N, C-alpha and C positions, 0 to 999 in steps of 0.2 A: 427560555423557555422558546422561544424562537430559533436561536441555534441548536436546541436539542430536537426541535422538529424537523428541522431541515437536514441537520447530520441523520436522522432516521429516515427522512425520506432516501437520502444519500445511499445508506445500507441497504435498504430494500430495493432499489435500484438496480446497487452493485451485484449481490446478491443474486437476481434475477439475469443479469447479464451475464454474469461469471457461471450460473448453470446452465444457461445456452450455449456456450463456449466447450465443454466438455467433452470429450471424445466419445466416448463408450458409455452407453446406459448401464450395461452392466455394472458398472464401478463408479457409479455416482456418489455414492457414499466415501468412498475413499478419496476421490477426487475432491470431492469440497472438503472435505479432514484437510488435505494437501494444501490446497486454498486456502483456509481457516489460518493454517499455520503461515502462511506466506505473508497473510495479512497481518498478522498480530504480532509475528517476530520483530518488525522495525519498531514496532510500538516498545517492544522489551528492551530493544538494544538501543534505540534514540536515547535516552538520557543517560547510558553511559557514554555513550561515544558524544555526546553535549559536552558531557562535563571533562570527557578526556581533550575535548577540543579546547575548553575555555582554560583549561587548567596549562596545556602546552603553549598556545598561541592566542590566549585572551578571549575576552567575549567580543570584541569587535570584528574578530575571525569566523566566530559562530554564524554570520549571516552569510557569507560569500560560500564557504562550504556548504550550507543548507541548501542555495540555489543551485548550486553544481549536485547535489544528489536529486534535488528535485526536477532538474533538465535531465540526468540519465535516467531518472523512474518517467519521464514522459518518452525518451528516446526508446526507452523499453517497449512502448506499446506499438511500435510501427510495424512490426510484424505481422501482427493481428489484422488479418485480411476484413472478415466481416463476420458477423454472426451467422449462425445457421437460418 
């Protein structure tokens, strides 16, 4: 229950922040659709990629590779300067 509550609060704040950085008010719906795909696509691809990593390199390799993806994701937000 606590994890669900925390994740729900995170999703609400994340959605609010994403709506604040959209470039054009006339295309909010399209932009939010693209953001939704960008947010959910990794959850779709992740299990397949994780299974491939475990099959090829073994289970211990999964965590270092996941760490590399996490760091790459963190570095990807550096160009975001501020919210309007």
